[in-house]
N, C-alpha and C positions, 0 to 999 in steps of 0.2 A: 328822063330819069324818074320824074314824078309818076309817069304812067307805069313804068316797070315796078316801082315800089308799091303802087296801088294794086297792081295785078298780084304781086307777091303777097301783100297783106290780105287780099281777097281769097287767094288760094289757101293760105293758112287758116283764115277765119272760117271758111266753108268746112275744112276738115276738123276743126275743133268745136264746132257748134251745130246745133240742129236748126231746122228751118224756122222754128219759132223765135229763137235768139237772133237769127239773121234778120227776120222781119222786124223785130224790135229795134235793132241797130239801124236799119233802113229808115224806120219811122222817126227815130231820134234825130238822125241826120237831116231828114226832110224838115223837121220842126225848126232846126237851126238856120235853114236857108232863108234868105230875105227876099228873093225874087226867083221866078222861074227862069230856066235857062233858055236862051234864044236858040233857034235851030242851027244857025251857023256855028255857035259855040259847041253845041252837042256833036255836030259833024266833026269838028276839029278834035274834040276829046276822043271820039270814037276812033278816028284815024290814029291818034297817038297810042291808044290802047292796042290797036291792031299791029302797029309797028313794034311796040315793046314786046308783044306776045311772041314774036319770032325768036327772042333770046332765051326762052324757057325750054328746058329739056323735058318737061312734063307736059301732058295735054292740058290746055286751059279750055275748059268747057264754057258753055254760055252762061251758067250761073256765076262763075268766077269773073267772066267778062263784064256782065251787067253789074255785079257788085263792085268791081274795080271802077266802073263808070260812076257809080253812086259815090264812091270814095273821092274820086277826082272832082266831081261836081261839088261835093261838100267842101273841098279845099278852096273853091272859088265862091263859097257861100251862096250857092245856087241850089234850087230844088228841081228834082226830076221825078216823074212817076215811075214806080217799079211794079210791074205786073207779072203774075204767074198765070199761065194758061193751063187749064185742065179740061180734057174732053172725056166724058164719062162712058160713052158706049161706042166702040170699044175704048177702054181706058188708054189715055195717052196724055202725058204731061210734058210741057216745055216752057 
């Protein structure tokens, strides 16, 4: 249920804010964390997100997934790195 709520929150947050605001929120949550997340914890959170994603009638893209992951990690007071990749020639972002 926590994963579903995190996905829903991320979906709403992405639609109501621009990338700068999203980045500020991610930075704020990272500052609150007290330790980095272990790999096994990250794998379990990611699986929970993938399972919860099945119950949405709308497409949940990678931005919403990664933001939901950040939200869930924040609930466990853990930090994770959030990276955006951009290739300039030819332009491609992901």
